[in-house]
N, C-alpha and C positions, 0 to 999 in steps of 0.2 A: 306772516305765513309760517307754517312748520317747515323744518328742514329735513332733508333726507338723511337719516342717521347713518347710512352706509357711506356717506360722503362728507360727514362732519369733520371739523378740524381735530385731528388726533396726532400724537407723536408718530413719526415714521417708524415702521416696524422692520423695514428692510427684509421682508419675508419673501415667500414664494411668489412665483410669477404666473401661476395658473389663473389667478383672478386679480383684479385691480387692488393694489395695496392702498391703505389709507393715505390721503394726501392733505395738503394744507388748504385745498380749495373748498370754498363754501359754495354750495349749489342749492338753489331753491327748488322745492318740489313744484313741478309745473302744474298749470291748470289742466285737468283732464275731465273727460265726460263723467268718469266714475266719481270724482270729487264734486263736480257740479250736482250730480244726482244726490249726493249725500248731504248737500247744503239745503236745509229745509226752507230757507228764505225764498227759494226759486220755485218751489212746488213742481219739481220735475219728476216725471215717471218714465221709465224705460218701456217702450212699447215693443220694439224689436231691436236686437235679438232677445230671446228669452233671458231674463236676468239671471246671472250666476254670481256666487259670492267671491270667486277668485278669478284673476285674469286668465284668458285662454292663450295658449302659445300660438305664435304666428305660424300659418301654414303656407303662405305664399299665394293663396287664393282668397280674394276679398269676400267672396260669397260665403266662405267658411270661417272668416276671421273678423267678423263684426264685433264679437265680444272682445277680442284683442284690441280693437280700435278704442274701446272705452278707456284704455290706459295710455293712449297716445296723447301728446301735448296738444292743447288747443292753441293754435297760433293767433286766432282772432275770432270775434263773434260779430256777425253781420245780419241785418234784417232786410228782407225783401219779399214782395208779393208778386214780382215779375214772373211771367210764364217761363222765362229763361234768364236767370240772374248770373249765369256762369261767366259772362265777359267781365264781371266786376268782382269775381271771387278768386281766391288764391288757395293753394293746397293747405290742408290742415285746419280750415276754418269751420266754425259752427254756424250754419245758416238757420235763422229764425224766421218764421212766417206765420201769419194768421189764416192762411189758406184762401184768401180772396180769389186767387187765380184758379182754384178748383171749382168749376161749375157743377151743379147737381145734374145727374143723368135724367133726361126726360122720362117720366113714367115711373121714377123710383120712389114716388111719394107714398103716403100712408092711405088708410081706409077712408079718410075724409074727402077723397076725391082730388086733392091737390097733386100736381105732378112734380113739384119740387123744382121747377125751372127757375124760380127766383132765388135759388140757393138756400132756402130755409130748410129746416129739418122736416122730415117726414114724420108721420104719426108713430112710426115704429121706433123712433129715437135714433135712426142712423142718418148719416149724411151721404148723399150721392155724389160721385165723382167719376169722370170718364176713365175707365181702366187704362185705355190706350194713352191718354194724356198723362196720367199718373206714371205709367211705366216709362214714357219718353222723358218726363221731367226728372225722375230718379236716375235714369240712365245718364242724363247729361251731368247731374251732380257727381255721380261716381266717376265719370270721365274727367271731370275737373278736379278730382281728388279731394272733394269736400269731405270733412271728417264725419259730420253728422247733420241731421235735420231736426230742428225743434219746431213743433207744431202747437200753436196756441188754441185752446178750446174755450168755448163760452165767449168768443168774440165774433167770429163769422160762422163757425161750425160748432155744434154742441159736442162733437166727438171727432176724432181723427177719421177721415174717410177710409172705409175698408179697402178701397182700391189702392190708396197710398200705402196702407200697412202692408198689403200684399206685394206691392212693387218694391218697397224697402227690404222686405224679407227676401225677395227673390234676388236682389242685387247686392245684398250684404251691407246696406247703408243703415247705420244705427238711427233709430227714430225715437225722439223724446216728445212726450206730451207735456206742454207748458200749461199748467193749470193755475187756479187761484187768481186769474187775471193779472199774472205777474208781468210788469212792464219789461219789454225787451231791453230798455236802456239799463235796467238794473244788472242784467246778465252781462251786457256789453261792458258796462263800467267795471264790473268785478274782474272780467278777463283783462281789461286794460290796466287795472291797478296791479294785478299780479305780474303782468309783463313789465310794467314800469319798475316795480320793486325788484324784479329779477335783473333788469338792466342796470339799476343802481348798484345792486349787490355785485354784479359782474364787474362794473367799473371800479368799485371799491377793492375787490379782490385783485383786479389787474394792477392797480396802483401799489397795493401792498406787495404783490409778487415782484413788480419791477424794482421796488426799493430793496427787497431781499436779494435779488440778483445783483444789484449794484454793490451791496455790502459784501456779497460773496466774492465779487470780482476783485475787491481790495485785499483779500487774504493772500498770504504767501503762496498757497497752492490754488491760485485763482481759477485756473481752468477746471481742475477737479471740483473745486467748491461750486462753481457756476453750474456745472452739469449736475452735481448732486442736488443743488437747490431746485433746478428744473424738475428733476425726478420727484422731489418732495412736493412741489407745487401741483404737479399734474398727476401724481400717482402713477408714473410711467417708468419705463427703462430707457436708457439713452446709450447710444454707441457712436463714437467719433471715428471717422476714417480720414486718412491723409490723402494727398493728391494721387498716390499710387494705388489707392483702394485697400490699403492695409489698415487694420484696426489700430488706433492709437491707444496704447496701454495706459489709460487714465483711470484712476480709482473712482468708482461710482458706487451708489447705494445698492444697485441691483444689477444682475447679470442678464444678458440677452438669453432667452430660452435656447437651449442647444438645438432643438428641433427647427428653430427659425434661422439659425446661423447660415447654412448653405444658401438658402434662397435670398437672404438679406445680402450676403456678400456678392452674389450674382447681380442683384438689382443695383447695388452701389457701383459695381464696375460698369454696368450699362449706362448709368447716369453720368459717370465721369467720362465715358467714351464719347458721349454726345458733346461734351465741352461747353455746355450752355447752362446759365443759371436756371434753376427749376425747383419747384416744390412738387414732389410726386407722392401721391397717396397709394400705398400698396394694399391696403385692407389688412386681412388676417394672414397673408402669406400662405394660403392654403390650409389654414388651421394650425400652422406651426408656431405662431407668435403668442401662444397661451391665451387666445381669445382677445388680444389687444389689437387696436387699429394702428398700423405702422405707416409713418410718413417720413419721407426723405427730403432734406433741405440742403442745397449746395452751399458751400462757403467759397467766397471769392467772386471774381468777375468773369465774364464770358472770355473763354480762351485761356484764363489763368485761374482755374478752379483750385482752391487750396484743400478741399476735402468735402466730406458729406457728413451731416448730422442726421442720425436715424433716431426716431422717437416712436416708442410703442406705448400708446395711451389707452386707457379703458374705453374711451369713446372717441369718435372723430373730433379733431380739433375745431373748436368754435373760434370766432374771430378774436376773442380775448386770449385764448390759449395760443392761437397762431401768432399773435403779436408778441407774446412772451417768448415763443421759440425764435422769432425774428430777432429779438433783443439778445438772446443767447448766442445766435449766430454771429452778431456783431462783436459781442464780448469774446466769444471763442476765437474768432479770427485774430483779434488783437492779442489775446492770451497765447495763441499758438506762436505768433511771431516773438513775443516776449519770452515764451518758454524756450524757443529754439536758441535765442541769444544767451539766456541764462544757462541752458544745458551746455552750450559750447564753452562758456566760461568755467562752469563747474568741472567739465571733463579736462580742460587744460590744467586746472588746479589739481585734479586727481593725478594726472600724468606727472606733474611736478613733484608731488609728494612721493610718488613711486620712485622717481629718480633719486630723491633724497635718501630714501630707505636703502636703495641699492648702492648708493655712494657711501654708506656707513655713517650717515648723520640723521639718526632716527628721532632725536629729541624735538627738533623743530617740526618735522613731519607729523609726529604723534600729537604734539600740542595743537597744530592746525586741524588735523583730522578730528580731534576730540571736540573742538569748538563747532565744527561744521557738520560732521557725520557721526559723532559719538565715539570716535576713536577707531583703532585697528583691531582685528581679531587677535586674541592672545591665547596661549596655551593650547598646543596641538593644532594650530591652524594648518591648512593645506592651500596650495596654489593650484588653481585651475587655469589652463591655457587653452585658448581656442582661436582659430583663424576666422575673422569676420570681415567681410568686404561686400561691396555692392549695395544695392538699395536696402537690403535687409539689415545693414549695420545699425542704422538709426533705431529700428524697432528693437533690436537686441539690447542696445544701450538703454533705451527707454524702459524696457522690461527690467533690466538690472537696477535702474534707479528705483523702481517700485520695490523690488526685492530687497535692496539695501536699506531703503527707508523703513520697511516692515521689520527689519532685523538690525536696528540701529546699533552700530558698533561691532556687529558680528559678521558683517559682509562688507567688503570694500573692493572696488574694481577700478581699473585704470587701463588706458590704452598705452602700449609701449611703442615708442617710435621705431619703425622698421621691424617690429616683432608682433607676436600674437597679443590678443586681448587677455589680460590677466585678472583673475578674481581671487581675492584672499577670503577664505571662508573658515569660520570656526568649526570645530568637530561635529556639532549638531546640525550644521547648515550645508554641509558639502553635498549631501544627497538632494536637497531641495534645489540648490543652484544647478546641479547636474541635470535635474529634471527640466529646469527652465531652458538651459542651453541645448541639451540633446533632445529631450522629449518635445519641447514646444517649438524650438527653432531649427531642429535637425542639424546642429553643428557637431563637429568632431572635437572632442575635449580630452586633454591629458591632465591627469591629477597627480600632484607630487606626493611625497611622503609627508609625515607630520613634522612640524618644527615651530619656530617663532620668527619674529621679524628680524632678529639679529642674524639669522641664517637665511634671510630671504633670497639672496643670490643663489644659494644651493637649491632652494625649493623651486625657484623659477627655472633653473636648469633642468631639474628633474621633471617638472611639468612639461617643459618643451620636448624632452626626450620621450616622455609618454605620449605626447601629441603626435610625434613622428611615427609611433607604432599603430595609430588608429587607422581604420579603413572604413569604407562605406558600410560594410556589413558589421563592423565592430567599431562604432564611433566613439566609444568611451574606453580609455586605457588608464590604468593606475600604475604609477612607478613602482609601488610595492610589489605588484605582480611581476613587472618587468625585472626588478632586482632579484626576485626569487628565481628567475630563469638563468641567472649567472651570466658569464661572458657570452655564451651562445645566444642568450636572449638579446644582449646588446648588439652582437653581430647581426642577428636576424633583423633587428630594427634599423640597421644601417646598410642595407644592401647585401648582407652576407649570403642570403639564400640565392641571389642571382650569381654571385661569384661561385658558390658551390655547384650550381647548375652547369656553369661553364667548365669547372674542373672535372666534373663527372661526365661531361658530354660524350667523349669518345666511348666510355664504358656503356653509357645508356643507349648509344646507337648500335651497339653490338647485338647480333642475333641471340647471343647467350647472356644478355644483360641481367636477367633475373637470377640465373644460376651463379654468375660471377659476383653480383651484389650480395647474395646470401653468403657466399664464401668469404669475401673480404670483411663483411660485417661480423660474422661469427669469429673470424680470426682476431679482429680487433677487440671484440667483446671478451675474448679469453686471453687478453694480454699478449697476443701474438704467439701463443703456445699452440703447436700443431696438433698434438694428440687430443687435448680437451675439445678444441674447436672441431676436429674431425668427428669425434664421438657425438657432439651435439647435432651434427648434420647427418650422421649415419653413413659416412663415407670413410675411405681409407685416407691416412694422412698424406700419402703420396698424391692422391687425387686432389686433396685440398691444396698441396703445394703447387700443383700444376695450375689449378684455377687461379690462385692468388698471383702466381707468376704471370698468367695471361692478363689479368687485370692491371698489374704493374706496368706491363709493356704498353697496353692501350693508353694508360694514363701518363706514361713517361715518368714514372716515379721509381726511385730506388728505395724499396721498402726495408732495406738493411739499415737505412739512415733514420734516426729518430724524427728529424724534422719532416721527412716525407710521410712517415707513419702518422704524425700529428695532423698533417694537412689532409691525409685521406680520412682520418677519423672525424675531423671537424666538417669536412665536406659531406660525409655520410649523415652526421647529426643534423646539419643545416638542411640537407635534402629531406630528411625525415620531417623536420619542422614545417617545411613548405608544403609537404604533401599530406 
């Protein structure tokens, strides 16, 4: 049989998601009424609906969709002359009959005086049939979801009874005339052979796909390889969620469509909340999955779910595809456990190498990092410090693993005992790492100045100080900017603004606070010279002296002393920074 060219084996393109991408799956073209009609061996003619050269789109109303039924797969072919064969029929079948159940209508004969009650043709060349019986007969077939009716001519009837044609047209049931005294067994055998060939092909594909999955599971990146192979075999996208309902950042061939993500996340949380093993078909997620059929499969046992595997496939999963997904679930469960153990070991090694660097013994650390991760960043590296805790910590570390792997030797991260998570990034990767930590995970991040591993302790200190300057509204701080603010910037980052607020509190509480603040600020800005300061305010110097004196008494400062003048000036500057 011919194969559907859109589903033939082709290299994975890893392309867009609006339509099914090419997969490794071989799928036979199913037997359809249109293909049977095109096979001249069977002498089939379409009586109703009116033949069209191209398939009609489905409308949801069978009376208007008979042409579309010509391209639906034929699940089986069955012959029967019973008045009601529906108890022995299944949906999607082609029913074949020679019409013995259709008796001629009395008085419907020809001009020779016969009435046609023996079921033979009238002289006008037409067959008689009870319109009511024909209508009831077709109605029952439609209710049983029969795909089409094939009517043999030149056996019992010379032509298809007009009443049957009218009934099929009225109820949208495709009607085929079987001519040339074609034996029904030929059509039945043909349908059976195609179905058997398709079953063999499906089994062969399933065995090949299972072997491919097994080979993928043996790779170092087993989990990612298994999911990627599933995507290739089914032409689908795959998303893996952990027990908390968070996406596991595993590298796959295709991304989940952005429009489907919110509904998918919500559905995954609902499945996990039930706490039972289940396979849930979501369909097209309201059109957001790019036209793909979405299925959720839980990982783990009842009460101990380890996660959910989401699959967006071009068509609903058939038994062979579902078996493949089941195999992936088993492999993914094992791979998740192995991955967790390996990740813990790798992170311990990372922390150990960081301690060696900070202890001033970089040679061993560099050699180990070179063998495992491609080395440390060099030449203008910066350290990023961020505080990570709670359930999100694992996701952040997983994301950093992928980021570091993509930038081998240019990004290195490690957890610091009792301190923040540290990331060493080369000059071209700082912004990308910041986007991962701040943009994707909403963390607060401090970035050091530039340096190298020999000065790592200084860079770590700078990153930590920058981290202290971050806020919810300003989650990213650079030490270079902090350094540019001088000592006041450092004081502001270490509680200086709060101290300034306390120093100025008596003055700020005064009814004349604004007037006094302007006076002391102008006096300090003019190097404590009375005349220039008074001119800048447009007041007499004696008025300025009086106001500065009032401020000094409220603050309990002796402004004749240099130390008190410095304290007042710093308090004013820090107050300005805070406001």
